[in-house]
DOTOR-516408 format. One line per 4 residues: number of its first residue (from 1); their letters; for each residue x, y, z of C-alpha. Coordinates in nm, 4 decimals, decimal comma, padded with zeros to 6 digits. Layout:
N
NUM	a	X/Y/Z | ...
//
This chain:
150
1	mrve	00,0000/00,0000/00,0000 | 00,1177/00,3511/-00,0725 | -00,0015/00,6896/00,0547 | 00,0423/00,9998/-00,1551
5	kldq	-00,0732/01,3560/-00,1734 | -00,3483/01,3866/-00,4328 | -00,3611/01,6349/-00,7157 | -00,6732/01,8205/-00,8264
9	sqkm	-00,7658/01,5488/-01,0776 | -00,7782/01,2819/-00,8030 | -00,9999/01,4748/-00,5594 | -01,3267/01,3540/-00,7132
13	eale	-01,2296/00,9879/-00,6655 | -01,1427/01,0622/-00,3018 | -01,4729/01,2414/-00,2434 | -01,6656/00,9550/-00,4033
17	lawr	-01,4920/00,7174/-00,1608 | -01,5816/00,9484/00,1296 | -01,9473/00,9615/00,0216 | -01,9702/00,5831/-00,0229
21	vfqe	-01,8198/00,5118/00,3217 | -02,0261/00,7900/00,4825 | -02,3483/00,6400/00,3466 | -02,2636/00,2970/00,4853
25	feap	-02,1239/00,3838/00,8274 | -02,2206/00,7403/00,9179 | -02,5566/00,8143/00,7560 | -02,7517/00,5642/00,9690
29	dysq	-02,6674/00,7800/01,2755 | -02,7573/01,1107/01,1076 | -03,0813/01,2948/01,0396 | -03,1706/01,3721/00,6791
33	egid	-03,0545/01,7274/00,7482 | -02,7108/01,5956/00,8467 | -02,6880/01,3681/00,5420 | -02,7819/01,6572/00,3133
37	efhs	-02,5323/01,8877/00,4873 | -02,2480/01,6371/00,4440 | -02,3347/01,5842/00,0783 | -02,3439/01,9609/00,0241
41	fisk	-02,0040/01,9979/00,1954 | -01,8280/01,7400/-00,0193 | -01,9959/01,8779/-00,3331 | -01,8523/02,2225/-00,2600
45	vapt	-01,5062/02,0884/-00,1750 | -01,4493/01,9259/-00,5140 | -01,3809/02,2368/-00,7229 | -01,1790/02,4220/-00,4595
49	admq	-00,8071/02,4077/-00,3988 | -00,8110/02,5186/-00,0325 | -00,7953/02,1641/00,1041 | -00,5066/01,9203/00,0848
53	fwga	-00,5933/01,5590/00,0016 | -00,4126/01,2293/00,0568 | -00,5031/00,8899/-00,0809 | -00,4086/00,5400/00,0289
57	fhge	-00,3764/00,2985/-00,2610 | -00,3847/-00,0790/-00,2826 | -00,2388/-00,1273/-00,6284 | -00,4153/00,1366/-00,8358
61	rmvg	-00,7303/00,1347/-00,6214 | -00,7856/00,4180/-00,3743 | -00,8890/00,2502/-00,0487 | -00,8590/00,5414/00,1941
65	maat	-00,8558/00,9189/00,1907 | -00,7895/01,2126/00,4176 | -00,8339/01,5850/00,3608 | -00,7170/01,8765/00,5725
69	rvpq	-00,7848/02,2449/00,5809 | -00,5991/02,5266/00,7497 | -00,4887/02,5290/01,0262 | -00,4163/02,1563/01,0455
73	hlsl	-00,7793/02,0469/01,0737 | -00,8632/01,6958/00,9545 | -01,1894/01,7504/00,7647 | -01,2377/01,4141/00,5935
77	ffvd	-01,0969/01,0737/00,6877 | -01,2458/00,7586/00,5329 | -01,1330/00,4020/00,4648 | -01,3101/00,1553/00,2358
81	kefh	-01,4933/-00,1163/00,4301 | -01,2794/-00,3956/00,2792 | -00,9680/-00,2319/00,4232 | -01,0802/-00,1516/00,7795
85	rqgv	-00,8359/-00,2698/01,0483 | -00,5525/-00,3170/00,7982 | -00,3431/-00,0111/00,8796 | -00,4816/00,2152/00,6058
89	grsl	-00,6029/00,4812/00,8490 | -00,2776/00,4643/01,0437 | -00,0760/00,5091/00,7221 | -00,2850/00,8108/00,6227
93	feal	-00,2458/00,9653/00,9684 | 00,1312/00,9118/00,9629 | 00,1424/01,0955/00,6279 | -00,0394/01,3871/00,7942
97	lref	00,2114/01,3879/01,0796 | 00,4950/01,4120/00,8273 | 00,3165/01,6974/00,6481 | 00,2457/01,8801/00,9757
101	ptgp	00,5449/01,8039/01,2007 | 00,4562/02,0622/01,4666 | 00,1460/02,1969/01,6344 | -00,1873/02,0363/01,7133
105	itvn	-00,4146/01,8621/01,4643 | -00,7879/01,8940/01,5208 | -01,0823/01,6862/01,4028 | -01,4579/01,6914/01,4499
109	sspy	-01,5105/01,3162/01,4779 | -01,8336/01,1485/01,3820 | -01,9893/00,9330/01,6537 | -01,8910/00,6240/01,4514
113	aapi	-01,5218/00,7208/01,4401 | -01,4948/00,8697/01,7907 | -01,3670/00,5422/01,9444 | -01,0990/00,5136/01,6726
117	yphy	-00,9278/00,8527/01,7073 | -00,7897/00,7915/02,0599 | -00,5815/00,5071/01,9086 | -00,4017/00,7787/01,7080
121	gfvp	-00,3541/00,9985/02,0161 | -00,6551/01,2301/01,9823 | -00,8463/01,3400/02,2918 | -01,1945/01,4949/02,3059
125	tsge	-01,2068/01,8667/02,3814 | -01,5802/01,8635/02,4592 | -01,8838/01,6404/02,4330 | -02,0868/01,5561/02,1251
129	qvvn	-02,2305/01,8500/01,9340 | -02,4786/01,8857/01,6474 | -02,4546/02,1614/01,3855 | -02,6839/02,1583/01,0819
133	girf	-02,7602/01,7937/01,1543 | -02,3910/01,6942/01,1605 | -02,3084/01,5068/01,4821 | -01,9478/01,5331/01,5991
137	vpmv	-01,7086/01,5210/01,8916 | -01,4330/01,7872/01,8729 | -01,0901/01,6313/01,9318 | -00,7271/01,7355/01,9256
141	yrrh	-00,3947/01,5619/01,8722 | -00,1115/01,7372/02,0556 | 00,2517/01,6477/02,0311 | 00,4818/01,6152/02,3289
145	egga	00,8384/01,7505/02,3253 | 00,9702/01,4606/02,1179 | 00,7048/01,5054/01,8490 | 00,4901/01,2129/01,9613
149	gq	00,1209/01,2416/02,0374 | -00,0517/01,2056/02,3705
//
């Protein structure tokens, strides 16, 4: 498996992966308002260049994706069902750590993913919130002196 930064032409494939995984694992826990809001968000992201994207590939197939926006906020993080628990998410996160070697990284975790992020060193900064139907738990990854997370 390889992880690489995606160019503009690869963003649509990454967003399609995000939408597919969202529908399977996230949407059942969301109201229709939240589902519509997420779909609107990823539809608006596609033509913009203000987010950085990474893809994890098994051969030529994209099996995971991550996208960040300034300042070091993890906005999208999805792994294809077939590749859960195979190190794809960890590989994507390690690529982000190389890209952002200092400072905190934040994420608004979905309820589904909230138990996963602590394995990467994230800690909640408050309880679950709902904005425009999107349910999330704000979390942060902070490095210690040596660069490692919590």
